[in-house]
TORKOL-4160 file (C-alpha; in steps of 0.2 Angstrom, whole numbers, padded with zeros to 4 digits, m for minus):
235
<pt num="1" X="0381" Y="0527" Z="0398"/>
<pt num="2" X="0395" Y="0530" Z="0413"/>
<pt num="3" X="0392" Y="0546" Z="0425"/>
<pt num="4" X="0405" Y="0557" Z="0434"/>
<pt num="5" X="0399" Y="0562" Z="0453"/>
<pt num="6" X="0414" Y="0572" Z="0454"/>
<pt num="7" X="0421" Y="0586" Z="0445"/>
<pt num="8" X="0438" Y="0582" Z="0433"/>
<pt num="9" X="0449" Y="0594" Z="0438"/>
<pt num="10" X="0454" Y="0603" Z="0422"/>
<pt num="11" X="0472" Y="0614" Z="0421"/>
<pt num="12" X="0471" Y="0623" Z="0409"/>
<pt num="13" X="0475" Y="0639" Z="0400"/>
<pt num="14" X="0465" Y="0647" Z="0382"/>
<pt num="15" X="0473" Y="0645" Z="0372"/>
<pt num="16" X="0469" Y="0632" Z="0354"/>
<pt num="17" X="0477" Y="0617" Z="0365"/>
<pt num="18" X="0467" Y="0622" Z="0381"/>
<pt num="19" X="0451" Y="0623" Z="0370"/>
<pt num="20" X="0451" Y="0605" Z="0364"/>
<pt num="21" X="0446" Y="0601" Z="0382"/>
<pt num="22" X="0436" Y="0615" Z="0389"/>
<pt num="23" X="0425" Y="0613" Z="0374"/>
<pt num="24" X="0427" Y="0591" Z="0374"/>
<pt num="25" X="0419" Y="0593" Z="0393"/>
<pt num="26" X="0406" Y="0602" Z="0386"/>
<pt num="27" X="0399" Y="0591" Z="0377"/>
<pt num="28" X="0401" Y="0580" Z="0390"/>
<pt num="29" X="0388" Y="0588" Z="0399"/>
<pt num="30" X="0401" Y="0582" Z="0412"/>
<pt num="31" X="0404" Y="0591" Z="0432"/>
<pt num="32" X="0425" Y="0600" Z="0430"/>
<pt num="33" X="0431" Y="0611" Z="0440"/>
<pt num="34" X="0445" Y="0622" Z="0431"/>
<pt num="35" X="0463" Y="0625" Z="0438"/>
<pt num="36" X="0471" Y="0641" Z="0430"/>
<pt num="37" X="0489" Y="0636" Z="0424"/>
<pt num="38" X="0494" Y="0656" Z="0418"/>
<pt num="39" X="0509" Y="0651" Z="0406"/>
<pt num="40" X="0516" Y="0670" Z="0405"/>
<pt num="41" X="0520" Y="0668" Z="0423"/>
<pt num="42" X="0527" Y="0651" Z="0424"/>
<pt num="43" X="0514" Y="0638" Z="0429"/>
<pt num="44" X="0518" Y="0628" Z="0422"/>
<pt num="45" X="0535" Y="0626" Z="0431"/>
<pt num="46" X="0528" Y="0620" Z="0448"/>
<pt num="47" X="0534" Y="0605" Z="0454"/>
<pt num="48" X="0514" Y="0598" Z="0458"/>
<pt num="49" X="0508" Y="0606" Z="0441"/>
<pt num="50" X="0527" Y="0595" Z="0434"/>
<pt num="51" X="0517" Y="0578" Z="0444"/>
<pt num="52" X="0503" Y="0576" Z="0432"/>
<pt num="53" X="0513" Y="0584" Z="0415"/>
<pt num="54" X="0531" Y="0583" Z="0414"/>
<pt num="55" X="0530" Y="0591" Z="0398"/>
<pt num="56" X="0526" Y="0603" Z="0408"/>
<pt num="57" X="0511" Y="0609" Z="0396"/>
<pt num="58" X="0493" Y="0615" Z="0399"/>
<pt num="59" X="0481" Y="0607" Z="0397"/>
<pt num="60" X="0480" Y="0592" Z="0409"/>
<pt num="61" X="0467" Y="0584" Z="0420"/>
<pt num="62" X="0464" Y="0572" Z="0436"/>
<pt num="63" X="0448" Y="0562" Z="0436"/>
<pt num="64" X="0445" Y="0557" Z="0453"/>
<pt num="65" X="0435" Y="0544" Z="0446"/>
<pt num="66" X="0448" Y="0532" Z="0436"/>
<pt num="67" X="0448" Y="0515" Z="0430"/>
<pt num="68" X="0442" Y="0507" Z="0443"/>
<pt num="69" X="0437" Y="0522" Z="0453"/>
<pt num="70" X="0454" Y="0527" Z="0454"/>
<pt num="71" X="0461" Y="0543" Z="0449"/>
<pt num="72" X="0473" Y="0547" Z="0437"/>
<pt num="73" X="0482" Y="0561" Z="0428"/>
<pt num="74" X="0481" Y="0564" Z="0409"/>
<pt num="75" X="0491" Y="0577" Z="0402"/>
<pt num="76" X="0493" Y="0579" Z="0381"/>
<pt num="77" X="0479" Y="0587" Z="0375"/>
<pt num="78" X="0476" Y="0572" Z="0360"/>
<pt num="79" X="0478" Y="0557" Z="0373"/>
<pt num="80" X="0466" Y="0568" Z="0386"/>
<pt num="81" X="0452" Y="0568" Z="0371"/>
<pt num="82" X="0454" Y="0547" Z="0369"/>
<pt num="83" X="0452" Y="0545" Z="0387"/>
<pt num="84" X="0436" Y="0555" Z="0387"/>
<pt num="85" X="0429" Y="0549" Z="0371"/>
<pt num="86" X="0432" Y="0529" Z="0379"/>
<pt num="87" X="0424" Y="0534" Z="0396"/>
<pt num="88" X="0412" Y="0543" Z="0393"/>
<pt num="89" X="0407" Y="0535" Z="0375"/>
<pt num="90" X="0407" Y="0551" Z="0367"/>
<pt num="91" X="0413" Y="0559" Z="0350"/>
<pt num="92" X="0426" Y="0545" Z="0347"/>
<pt num="93" X="0418" Y="0529" Z="0340"/>
<pt num="94" X="0420" Y="0509" Z="0347"/>
<pt num="95" X="0418" Y="0506" Z="0326"/>
<pt num="96" X="0435" Y="0501" Z="0320"/>
<pt num="97" X="0435" Y="0509" Z="0304"/>
<pt num="98" X="0426" Y="0524" Z="0311"/>
<pt num="99" X="0440" Y="0525" Z="0322"/>
<pt num="100" X="0454" Y="0525" Z="0311"/>
<pt num="101" X="0446" Y="0537" Z="0305"/>
<pt num="102" X="0443" Y="0548" Z="0320"/>
<pt num="103" X="0462" Y="0544" Z="0324"/>
<pt num="104" X="0471" Y="0549" Z="0308"/>
<pt num="105" X="0462" Y="0565" Z="0309"/>
<pt num="106" X="0466" Y="0569" Z="0326"/>
<pt num="107" X="0485" Y="0562" Z="0324"/>
<pt num="108" X="0484" Y="0577" Z="0309"/>
<pt num="109" X="0481" Y="0589" Z="0321"/>
<pt num="110" X="0494" Y="0585" Z="0332"/>
<pt num="111" X="0507" Y="0583" Z="0320"/>
<pt num="112" X="0502" Y="0595" Z="0310"/>
<pt num="113" X="0490" Y="0609" Z="0309"/>
<pt num="114" X="0491" Y="0614" Z="0327"/>
<pt num="115" X="0512" Y="0612" Z="0326"/>
<pt num="116" X="0511" Y="0624" Z="0311"/>
<pt num="117" X="0500" Y="0636" Z="0318"/>
<pt num="118" X="0506" Y="0636" Z="0332"/>
<pt num="119" X="0525" Y="0642" Z="0321"/>
<pt num="120" X="0516" Y="0653" Z="0310"/>
<pt num="121" X="0508" Y="0664" Z="0327"/>
<pt num="122" X="0525" Y="0664" Z="0333"/>
<pt num="123" X="0535" Y="0669" Z="0321"/>
<pt num="124" X="0522" Y="0683" Z="0315"/>
<pt num="125" X="0515" Y="0687" Z="0331"/>
<pt num="126" X="0529" Y="0686" Z="0345"/>
<pt num="127" X="0546" Y="0684" Z="0336"/>
<pt num="128" X="0560" Y="0699" Z="0342"/>
<pt num="129" X="0565" Y="0702" Z="0326"/>
<pt num="130" X="0554" Y="0700" Z="0307"/>
<pt num="131" X="0560" Y="0684" Z="0302"/>
<pt num="132" X="0554" Y="0683" Z="0282"/>
<pt num="133" X="0560" Y="0667" Z="0279"/>
<pt num="134" X="0551" Y="0660" Z="0297"/>
<pt num="135" X="0537" Y="0671" Z="0292"/>
<pt num="136" X="0533" Y="0663" Z="0275"/>
<pt num="137" X="0539" Y="0648" Z="0279"/>
<pt num="138" X="0525" Y="0643" Z="0291"/>
<pt num="139" X="0510" Y="0657" Z="0285"/>
<pt num="140" X="0513" Y="0645" Z="0266"/>
<pt num="141" X="0513" Y="0630" Z="0279"/>
<pt num="142" X="0495" Y="0634" Z="0284"/>
<pt num="143" X="0487" Y="0638" Z="0271"/>
<pt num="144" X="0494" Y="0620" Z="0264"/>
<pt num="145" X="0484" Y="0611" Z="0277"/>
<pt num="146" X="0468" Y="0620" Z="0277"/>
<pt num="147" X="0465" Y="0615" Z="0255"/>
<pt num="148" X="0471" Y="0596" Z="0267"/>
<pt num="149" X="0457" Y="0600" Z="0278"/>
<pt num="150" X="0445" Y="0607" Z="0263"/>
<pt num="151" X="0448" Y="0597" Z="0251"/>
<pt num="152" X="0444" Y="0583" Z="0265"/>
<pt num="153" X="0426" Y="0592" Z="0269"/>
<pt num="154" X="0419" Y="0593" Z="0252"/>
<pt num="155" X="0403" Y="0584" Z="0251"/>
<pt num="156" X="0406" Y="0581" Z="0270"/>
<pt num="157" X="0400" Y="0589" Z="0284"/>
<pt num="158" X="0414" Y="0584" Z="0299"/>
<pt num="159" X="0430" Y="0576" Z="0297"/>
<pt num="160" X="0430" Y="0562" Z="0299"/>
<pt num="161" X="0411" Y="0550" Z="0298"/>
<pt num="162" X="0404" Y="0560" Z="0314"/>
<pt num="163" X="0406" Y="0574" Z="0324"/>
<pt num="164" X="0419" Y="0571" Z="0333"/>
<pt num="165" X="0436" Y="0573" Z="0344"/>
<pt num="166" X="0444" Y="0577" Z="0327"/>
<pt num="167" X="0436" Y="0591" Z="0323"/>
<pt num="168" X="0433" Y="0596" Z="0344"/>
<pt num="169" X="0454" Y="0595" Z="0343"/>
<pt num="170" X="0453" Y="0608" Z="0326"/>
<pt num="171" X="0445" Y="0621" Z="0327"/>
<pt num="172" X="0451" Y="0632" Z="0340"/>
<pt num="173" X="0468" Y="0633" Z="0332"/>
<pt num="174" X="0454" Y="0637" Z="0316"/>
<pt num="175" X="0445" Y="0649" Z="0325"/>
<pt num="176" X="0463" Y="0658" Z="0324"/>
<pt num="177" X="0465" Y="0661" Z="0302"/>
<pt num="178" X="0468" Y="0681" Z="0305"/>
<pt num="179" X="0483" Y="0675" Z="0316"/>
<pt num="180" X="0492" Y="0665" Z="0298"/>
<pt num="181" X="0487" Y="0677" Z="0288"/>
<pt num="182" X="0470" Y="0665" Z="0282"/>
<pt num="183" X="0457" Y="0671" Z="0275"/>
<pt num="184" X="0443" Y="0657" Z="0276"/>
<pt num="185" X="0435" Y="0662" Z="0262"/>
<pt num="186" X="0449" Y="0655" Z="0253"/>
<pt num="187" X="0443" Y="0637" Z="0257"/>
<pt num="188" X="0422" Y="0637" Z="0257"/>
<pt num="189" X="0422" Y="0618" Z="0264"/>
<pt num="190" X="0432" Y="0623" Z="0279"/>
<pt num="191" X="0424" Y="0640" Z="0283"/>
<pt num="192" X="0404" Y="0630" Z="0282"/>
<pt num="193" X="0414" Y="0616" Z="0291"/>
<pt num="194" X="0421" Y="0631" Z="0305"/>
<pt num="195" X="0401" Y="0639" Z="0303"/>
<pt num="196" X="0395" Y="0623" Z="0309"/>
<pt num="197" X="0405" Y="0618" Z="0323"/>
<pt num="198" X="0407" Y="0636" Z="0330"/>
<pt num="199" X="0388" Y="0637" Z="0332"/>
<pt num="200" X="0387" Y="0624" Z="0344"/>
<pt num="201" X="0383" Y="0631" Z="0362"/>
<pt num="202" X="0396" Y="0620" Z="0371"/>
<pt num="203" X="0412" Y="0623" Z="0358"/>
<pt num="204" X="0405" Y="0640" Z="0364"/>
<pt num="205" X="0404" Y="0638" Z="0380"/>
<pt num="206" X="0420" Y="0629" Z="0379"/>
<pt num="207" X="0432" Y="0645" Z="0367"/>
<pt num="208" X="0424" Y="0659" Z="0379"/>
<pt num="209" X="0429" Y="0650" Z="0396"/>
<pt num="210" X="0442" Y="0660" Z="0402"/>
<pt num="211" X="0443" Y="0674" Z="0389"/>
<pt num="212" X="0441" Y="0688" Z="0403"/>
<pt num="213" X="0459" Y="0680" Z="0410"/>
<pt num="214" X="0467" Y="0679" Z="0391"/>
<pt num="215" X="0463" Y="0696" Z="0391"/>
<pt num="216" X="0473" Y="0702" Z="0409"/>
<pt num="217" X="0487" Y="0694" Z="0401"/>
<pt num="218" X="0491" Y="0700" Z="0387"/>
<pt num="219" X="0502" Y="0689" Z="0381"/>
<pt num="220" X="0509" Y="0700" Z="0362"/>
<pt num="221" X="0512" Y="0717" Z="0373"/>
<pt num="222" X="0520" Y="0708" Z="0389"/>
<pt num="223" X="0540" Y="0707" Z="0386"/>
<pt num="224" X="0543" Y="0696" Z="0402"/>
<pt num="225" X="0531" Y="0685" Z="0399"/>
<pt num="226" X="0538" Y="0679" Z="0382"/>
<pt num="227" X="0553" Y="0678" Z="0391"/>
<pt num="228" X="0546" Y="0664" Z="0400"/>
<pt num="229" X="0536" Y="0659" Z="0389"/>
<pt num="230" X="0546" Y="0656" Z="0374"/>
<pt num="231" X="0564" Y="0657" Z="0383"/>
<pt num="232" X="0565" Y="0638" Z="0391"/>
<pt num="233" X="0577" Y="0631" Z="0395"/>
<pt num="234" X="0580" Y="0611" Z="0403"/>
<pt num="235" X="0576" Y="0612" Z="0417"/>
């Protein structure tokens, strides 16, 4: 098994996308150092950060012990999960059929659950005007996606064949279900899965990382931070 002697640098803010990587690193039990990227203050636009995350979005990592022993930076949460899974040989199966199943649900999260939940949360919590069409459109879509997960989880413990980066990618987004006006009781298989995954000690630690920073930022009530976060244009 690969060992890590130098800490991985995690560029992070406590959001569902950030939690993917904090959970993964906790599950792997490898050394890492947190570099907070305060997205409400515009840290994501700093030149040094853009060198490793050209989309000016966290999370990102720098692994000082990358391929060939040389440093490597990785941005995009899904790509980071795949990189760490390959490197350490955990939560990302080598068997091709199992890997395909894992990647299907990882990409489902990246293209569906995450973006649709984010839009539902935006229109419900942050939009300066309550646009009913937007609220209903994305709230209903999150509801549909929860239904997809609920059907998938019937008779199985995890989204793929075993606990994997697919579950790690999804759990942080599902944890905010109340923000999207969803009830887990309506989705019994999803509820069981959520309780199982969030009972894992590493998941608990990953979700707690930076909780105090998140509470201090109070993005929901900080209009200036919202302008920075939601008013971004090409730079």
